[in-house]
C-alpha positions as CSV (number, residue, x, y, z in Angstrom):
1,X,0.0,0.0,0.0
2,X,1.4,3.4,-1.1
3,X,-1.3,5.4,0.6
4,X,-2.1,6.1,4.2
5,X,-5.6,5.4,5.5
6,X,-7.1,8.2,7.7
7,X,-9.6,7.7,10.5
8,X,-11.8,10.3,12.2
9,X,-10.7,11.8,15.6
10,X,-13.8,10.2,17.1
11,X,-12.7,6.7,16.0
12,X,-9.2,7.3,17.3
13,X,-10.5,8.5,20.6
14,X,-12.7,5.4,20.9
15,X,-9.7,3.2,20.0
16,X,-7.6,4.8,22.8
17,X,-10.4,4.3,25.3
18,X,-10.7,0.7,24.3
19,X,-6.9,0.3,24.7
20,X,-7.1,1.5,28.3
21,X,-9.9,-1.1,28.9
22,X,-7.8,-3.8,27.4
23,X,-4.9,-2.8,29.7
24,X,-7.1,-3.0,32.8
25,X,-8.6,-6.3,31.7
26,X,-5.1,-7.8,31.0
27,X,-6.1,-8.6,27.4
28,X,-2.6,-8.9,25.9
29,X,-3.7,-9.6,22.3
30,X,-6.1,-6.7,22.2
31,X,-3.4,-4.4,23.6
32,X,-1.0,-5.5,20.8
33,X,-3.6,-5.1,18.1
34,X,-4.9,-1.6,19.1
35,X,-1.4,-0.3,19.9
36,X,-0.2,-1.4,16.5
37,X,-3.1,0.2,14.7
38,X,-2.7,3.5,16.7
39,X,1.0,3.6,15.9
40,X,0.2,3.4,12.2
41,X,-2.9,5.7,12.3
42,X,-1.8,8.3,14.8
43,X,2.0,8.3,14.7
44,X,2.4,7.6,11.0
45,X,4.8,4.7,11.6
46,X,5.5,2.3,8.7
47,X,3.7,-1.0,8.7
48,X,7.0,-3.0,8.7
49,X,8.3,-1.2,11.8
50,X,5.0,-1.7,13.6
51,X,5.0,-5.4,12.8
52,X,8.5,-5.9,14.1
53,X,7.9,-4.0,17.3
54,X,4.7,-5.8,18.2
55,X,5.7,-9.2,16.9
56,X,3.4,-10.2,14.0
57,X,3.5,-10.3,10.2
58,X,2.6,-7.4,7.9
59,X,-0.1,-9.6,6.5
60,X,-1.7,-9.9,9.9
61,X,-1.5,-6.1,10.3
62,X,-3.2,-5.5,7.0
63,X,-6.0,-7.9,8.0
64,X,-6.5,-6.0,11.2
65,X,-6.5,-2.7,9.3
66,X,-9.0,-4.0,6.7
67,X,-11.3,-5.3,9.5
68,X,-11.2,-1.9,11.2
69,X,-12.1,-0.1,8.0
70,X,-15.1,-2.3,7.3
71,X,-16.3,-3.4,10.7
72,X,-15.2,-0.5,12.8
73,X,-14.7,-0.8,16.5
74,X,-16.5,-4.2,16.6
75,X,-13.3,-5.7,15.1
76,X,-11.3,-4.8,18.1
77,X,-12.1,-8.0,20.0
78,X,-9.6,-10.8,20.6
79,X,-10.8,-14.2,19.4
80,X,-8.2,-16.3,21.1
81,X,-5.4,-18.4,19.7
82,X,-3.5,-21.7,20.2
83,X,-0.2,-23.3,19.8
84,X,1.8,-21.1,22.3
85,X,4.6,-22.6,24.3
86,X,3.8,-23.2,28.0
87,X,6.7,-21.5,29.7
88,X,10.0,-19.7,29.4
89,X,13.3,-21.5,29.5
90,X,16.1,-20.5,31.9
91,X,17.9,-18.8,29.0
92,X,14.8,-16.9,28.0
93,X,14.2,-15.7,31.5
94,X,17.7,-14.2,31.5
95,X,17.0,-12.5,28.2
96,X,13.7,-11.2,29.7
97,X,15.6,-9.7,32.6
98,X,17.9,-7.9,30.2
99,X,14.9,-6.5,28.3
100,X,13.4,-5.2,31.5
101,X,16.7,-3.6,32.6
102,X,16.8,-1.6,29.4
103,X,13.4,-0.1,30.0
104,X,10.2,-0.1,28.0
105,X,11.2,2.6,25.5
106,X,14.2,0.4,24.4
107,X,11.7,-2.4,23.8
108,X,9.6,-0.2,21.5
109,X,6.9,1.0,23.9
110,X,6.1,4.7,24.3
111,X,5.9,4.7,28.1
112,X,8.7,5.0,30.5
113,X,7.1,2.6,33.1
114,X,6.9,-1.1,33.0
115,X,3.6,-2.7,33.9
116,X,2.6,-6.3,34.2
117,X,0.5,-6.0,31.0
118,X,3.5,-4.6,29.0
119,X,5.8,-7.3,30.2
120,X,3.0,-9.8,29.2
121,X,3.1,-8.3,25.7
122,X,6.9,-8.4,25.7
123,X,7.1,-12.1,26.7
124,X,4.6,-13.1,24.0
125,X,6.2,-10.9,21.3
126,X,9.8,-12.0,22.0
127,X,9.3,-15.6,23.1
128,X,5.9,-16.7,21.9
129,X,4.9,-17.6,25.5
130,X,1.6,-16.5,27.0
131,X,1.3,-15.9,30.7
132,X,-1.5,-14.7,32.9
133,X,-0.6,-11.2,34.1
134,X,-0.8,-12.3,37.8
135,X,1.8,-15.0,37.1
136,X,3.9,-12.3,35.4
137,X,4.2,-10.5,38.8
138,X,5.3,-13.7,40.5
139,X,7.8,-14.4,37.7
140,X,9.2,-10.9,38.1
141,X,9.7,-11.4,41.8
142,X,11.4,-14.7,41.2
143,X,13.8,-12.9,38.8
144,X,14.7,-10.4,41.4
145,X,12.5,-7.5,40.4
146,X,10.2,-5.4,42.6
147,X,7.9,-2.4,42.1
148,X,9.9,0.7,42.8
149,X,9.4,4.5,42.4
150,X,11.8,5.9,39.8
151,X,14.1,8.8,40.8
152,X,15.4,11.7,38.7
153,X,19.0,11.7,37.5
154,X,20.5,14.9,36.1
155,X,21.3,14.9,32.4
156,X,24.5,16.9,33.3
157,X,26.1,13.8,34.9
158,X,29.8,13.5,34.1
159,X,30.2,9.7,34.1
160,X,34.0,9.9,33.7
161,X,34.3,12.0,36.9
162,X,31.9,9.7,38.7
163,X,33.9,6.7,37.7
164,X,37.1,8.5,38.8
165,X,35.6,9.1,42.2
166,X,34.9,5.4,42.6
167,X,38.1,4.0,41.2
168,X,40.6,6.7,42.4
169,X,39.4,9.4,44.7
170,X,37.5,7.4,47.2
171,X,40.2,4.6,47.6
172,X,42.8,7.4,48.1
173,X,40.7,9.1,50.8
174,X,40.1,5.8,52.6
175,X,43.7,4.8,52.5
176,X,44.9,8.2,53.8
177,X,42.3,8.2,56.6
178,X,43.2,4.8,57.8
179,X,46.9,5.7,57.8
180,X,46.2,8.9,59.9
181,X,43.5,7.2,62.0
182,X,41.3,10.1,60.8
183,X,37.6,10.5,60.6
184,X,35.8,10.5,57.2
185,X,32.6,12.6,57.3
186,X,30.0,12.7,54.6
187,X,28.2,16.0,54.9
188,X,25.0,17.5,53.6
189,X,22.0,19.7,54.5
190,X,18.3,19.1,54.6
191,X,15.2,21.3,55.0
192,X,12.0,20.2,56.8
193,X,9.1,22.5,55.9
194,X,6.3,23.1,58.3
195,X,3.7,22.0,55.7
196,X,5.1,18.5,56.2
197,X,5.7,15.8,53.6
198,X,3.5,13.1,52.0
199,X,4.2,9.4,51.6
200,X,2.6,6.1,50.6
201,X,0.4,4.5,53.3
202,X,-2.2,1.8,53.5
203,X,-5.8,3.0,53.1
204,X,-9.2,1.6,52.0
205,X,-9.7,1.4,48.3
206,X,-11.1,4.5,46.8
207,X,-10.4,6.6,49.9
208,X,-7.3,8.6,49.4
209,X,-5.7,9.5,52.7
210,X,-5.8,13.2,53.6
211,X,-3.3,15.1,55.7
212,X,-4.0,18.5,57.1
213,X,-1.3,21.2,56.3
214,X,-0.8,24.7,57.4
215,X,0.6,25.5,54.0
216,X,3.3,27.6,55.6
217,X,6.6,27.5,53.7
218,X,8.9,28.1,56.7
219,X,11.4,25.2,57.1
220,X,13.7,23.9,59.8
221,X,17.1,23.5,58.3
222,X,19.7,21.0,59.4
223,X,23.4,20.6,58.8
224,X,24.5,17.0,59.1
225,X,27.7,14.8,59.1
226,X,27.9,11.1,59.4
227,X,31.2,9.4,60.1
228,X,32.3,6.4,58.0
229,X,34.2,4.3,60.5
230,X,32.1,4.8,63.7
231,X,28.6,5.7,62.5
232,X,28.6,8.9,64.6
233,X,26.1,11.6,63.6
234,X,26.8,15.3,64.1
235,X,24.1,17.8,63.3
236,X,22.9,21.3,64.0
237,X,19.5,22.8,63.3
238,X,19.1,26.4,62.3
239,X,16.1,28.7,61.6
240,X,18.0,31.0,59.3
241,X,19.6,30.3,55.9
242,X,22.2,27.9,54.7
243,X,25.2,30.1,54.0
244,X,28.9,30.3,54.4
245,X,28.7,31.7,57.9
246,X,26.3,29.2,59.3
247,X,28.3,26.3,57.7
248,X,31.5,27.6,59.2
249,X,29.9,27.8,62.6
250,X,28.7,24.2,62.3
251,X,32.1,22.9,61.3
252,X,33.8,24.9,64.0
253,X,31.7,23.1,66.6
254,X,32.5,19.7,65.1
255,X,36.2,20.4,65.1
256,X,35.9,21.4,68.8
257,X,34.6,17.9,69.6
258,X,37.6,15.9,68.3
259,X,41.3,16.1,68.0
260,X,41.3,13.7,65.0
261,X,42.0,14.8,61.5
262,X,38.8,15.1,59.5
263,X,38.3,14.3,55.8
264,X,35.1,16.1,54.9
265,X,33.3,14.9,51.8
266,X,30.5,17.1,50.5
267,X,29.0,18.4,47.3
268,X,29.6,21.7,45.4
269,X,26.9,23.8,47.0
270,X,27.7,27.6,46.8
271,X,28.3,27.9,50.5
272,X,30.7,25.0,50.4
273,X,32.7,26.5,47.6
274,X,32.5,30.2,48.5
275,X,35.7,32.2,49.2
276,X,34.8,32.5,52.9
277,X,34.4,28.7,53.2
278,X,37.5,28.0,51.2
279,X,39.4,30.4,53.4
280,X,38.1,28.5,56.4
281,X,39.4,25.2,55.0
282,X,42.8,26.8,54.3
283,X,43.0,28.1,57.9
284,X,42.2,24.6,59.3
285,X,44.2,22.6,56.7
286,X,46.2,20.9,59.5
287,X,43.1,19.3,60.8
288,X,40.6,19.4,58.0
289,X,40.8,18.1,54.4
290,X,38.0,19.0,52.0
291,X,37.0,16.4,49.4
292,X,34.3,17.2,46.8
293,X,31.9,14.7,45.3
294,X,31.3,14.7,41.5
295,X,28.7,17.2,40.4
296,X,25.0,16.1,40.3
297,X,25.8,13.0,42.3
298,X,23.6,13.0,45.5
299,X,23.5,9.2,45.1
300,X,27.2,9.2,46.1
301,X,26.5,10.8,49.4
302,X,25.2,8.2,52.0
303,X,23.8,10.9,54.3
304,X,21.0,11.2,51.7
305,X,19.7,7.8,53.0
306,X,19.7,9.2,56.5
307,X,17.6,12.2,55.5
308,X,15.1,9.9,53.9
309,X,14.7,8.0,57.2
310,X,14.5,11.2,59.2
311,X,11.7,12.6,57.0
312,X,9.9,9.3,57.1
313,X,9.8,9.3,60.9
314,X,9.6,13.0,61.5
315,X,7.4,14.6,58.9
316,X,5.8,12.1,56.5
317,X,1.9,12.4,56.7
318,X,2.1,14.6,59.8
319,X,0.4,17.9,60.6
320,X,2.3,20.7,62.2
321,X,0.1,23.6,63.3
322,X,3.1,25.5,64.7
323,X,6.7,25.8,63.4
324,X,7.9,24.7,66.8
325,X,6.1,21.4,66.3
326,X,8.2,20.4,63.3
327,X,11.4,21.5,65.1
328,X,10.6,19.2,68.0
329,X,9.7,16.3,65.7
330,X,12.9,16.6,63.7
331,X,15.2,17.1,66.7
332,X,13.6,14.1,68.5
333,X,14.2,11.9,65.4
334,X,17.8,13.1,64.9
335,X,18.6,12.6,68.6
336,X,17.4,9.0,68.2
337,X,19.6,8.3,65.2
338,X,22.5,9.9,67.0
339,X,22.2,7.0,69.5
340,X,22.0,4.4,66.7
341,X,25.6,4.1,65.4
342,X,24.9,0.6,63.9
343,X,22.0,2.0,61.9
344,X,24.1,4.7,60.5
345,X,26.9,2.2,59.7
346,X,24.2,0.2,57.9
347,X,23.6,3.1,55.6
348,X,27.2,3.1,54.6
349,X,27.0,-0.6,53.8
350,X,24.0,-0.1,51.6
351,X,25.7,2.9,50.0
352,X,28.9,1.0,49.3
353,X,27.0,-1.8,47.6
354,X,24.9,0.6,45.6
355,X,27.8,2.5,44.1
356,X,30.4,-0.3,44.1
357,X,32.7,1.1,46.7
358,X,35.0,-1.0,48.8
359,X,34.6,-0.6,52.5
């Protein structure tokens, strides 16, 4: 066919609604069929490309297209099939895992999120095996997958510098600290707004949990350091701004509590790199060595995991009528973690496994 068939906007909208129903019902075949037709009709993709992506012949697609032309939406009903293999082999399961690791877009889907129905489609397309979508969930768990919320990663990442941190910078810091019997601190800051924070929780179906909020933007700010060898936590809350002066005040208090040499690992925040702060580091170079993480790499700072735990316990799904209430909640939670060195050390263990560092 050298021409392109056009359908009305009303028909396209009806097809898209039927596709959503097919997803909810777990009808893999109908999902494939409607998705392929929409790719051709709406996106203008070539028949050959659509057929390859969704795993059928061009003849099958033209049959579907002809039925849609003459029968309309009544043609979009799956009539069943036979002759499919019963299960995936071990080799195929490994291949499936690789497909999932690459993400749905790499597999030709337009979404960025895997769902059981999409993986159903993928399995049938790539391996000719048809699974119930509920078994797909069990299969994924057996393959080591779980449902997780995605996180943003900056498009400014310098992978070369990140790799250099893992393979060169960190081993050098660790070696020097062990030789000097020094402390290694990972430092960062966190804000805890009075309006609180939201999180997932169990609730009755159809009844979304509601949390009162004052709507006030004022936040309790905290400087924090966690020590790599001992699991000690040092912190200081402030009601003002994060700046060079407040940071220097915090570091001065930390230096006063130990005679050990300190390797301070932090990011490139402005008040970390300002002239005033750099002058402070120069003045205390005998006792304090600054080490900077690669840009846009919060995942390389294990204190981030502590902040998540503090927010979960101190502010998630909680109402703070007064600013003092959020201060009390955060301080109570931080004081608790300051007494849990093993918990903090556990964060380092998780961190080291995540980024491939030796500890």
